[in-house]
C-alpha positions as CSV (number, residue, x, y, z in Angstrom):
1,X,-43.0,4.2,7.0
2,X,-41.3,7.3,8.8
3,X,-37.9,8.7,7.8
4,X,-36.2,7.1,11.7
5,X,-37.5,4.0,9.6
6,X,-36.0,4.1,6.3
7,X,-32.7,5.3,7.2
8,X,-32.3,2.1,9.5
9,X,-33.6,0.0,6.7
10,X,-31.0,2.0,4.7
11,X,-28.2,1.7,7.1
12,X,-28.6,-2.2,6.8
13,X,-28.9,-2.7,3.8
14,X,-25.5,-0.5,2.2
15,X,-23.3,-2.5,4.1
16,X,-24.8,-5.9,2.6
17,X,-25.3,-4.8,-1.1
18,X,-21.6,-3.7,-0.7
19,X,-20.5,-6.9,0.6
20,X,-22.3,-8.3,-2.1
21,X,-20.4,-6.1,-5.1
22,X,-17.0,-7.1,-3.4
23,X,-17.8,-10.5,-3.5
24,X,-19.3,-11.0,-7.0
25,X,-16.2,-8.3,-8.1
26,X,-13.5,-11.2,-6.4
27,X,-15.3,-13.9,-7.8
28,X,-15.6,-12.6,-11.5
29,X,-11.2,-11.6,-10.6
30,X,-10.7,-15.6,-9.6
31,X,-12.8,-17.3,-12.3
32,X,-10.7,-15.3,-14.5
33,X,-7.5,-16.8,-13.3
34,X,-8.5,-20.4,-14.3
35,X,-9.1,-19.6,-18.2
36,X,-6.6,-19.5,-20.5
37,X,-5.6,-16.5,-21.5
38,X,-2.2,-17.2,-23.6
39,X,0.3,-17.3,-21.0
40,X,0.2,-15.4,-17.4
41,X,-2.8,-17.2,-16.2
42,X,-2.8,-19.7,-13.2
43,X,-4.8,-22.4,-15.9
44,X,-1.6,-21.8,-18.2
45,X,0.9,-22.4,-15.3
46,X,-1.0,-25.3,-14.8
47,X,-1.1,-26.8,-18.4
48,X,2.9,-26.3,-19.0
49,X,3.7,-28.0,-15.5
50,X,1.3,-30.4,-16.3
51,X,2.9,-30.9,-20.0
52,X,5.9,-30.8,-18.7
53,X,5.5,-33.5,-16.3
54,X,4.1,-36.0,-19.3
55,X,7.4,-35.3,-21.0
56,X,9.2,-36.1,-18.0
57,X,7.3,-39.7,-17.2
58,X,7.4,-40.5,-20.8
59,X,11.1,-39.8,-20.6
60,X,11.6,-41.8,-17.2
61,X,9.6,-44.5,-19.1
62,X,11.8,-44.9,-21.9
63,X,15.2,-44.9,-19.5
64,X,13.6,-47.8,-17.7
65,X,12.8,-49.6,-20.7
66,X,16.3,-49.1,-21.9
67,X,17.4,-50.6,-18.6
68,X,15.6,-53.4,-18.2
69,X,16.2,-54.5,-22.1
């Protein structure tokens, strides 16, 4: 392999490797959002919403049951 071939392969490989590194970092960052961390993650917010909806559903069921008596 001569210097031109090595340069060509490096010119091709460098952007590909850079893109892969960027994708890996982005994936790691996103995966952190979906793990509970004590309050500020998307997973924590979703858990709070789910809990609130459960409570509202229970209250609505009780309210409907009281009116149907």
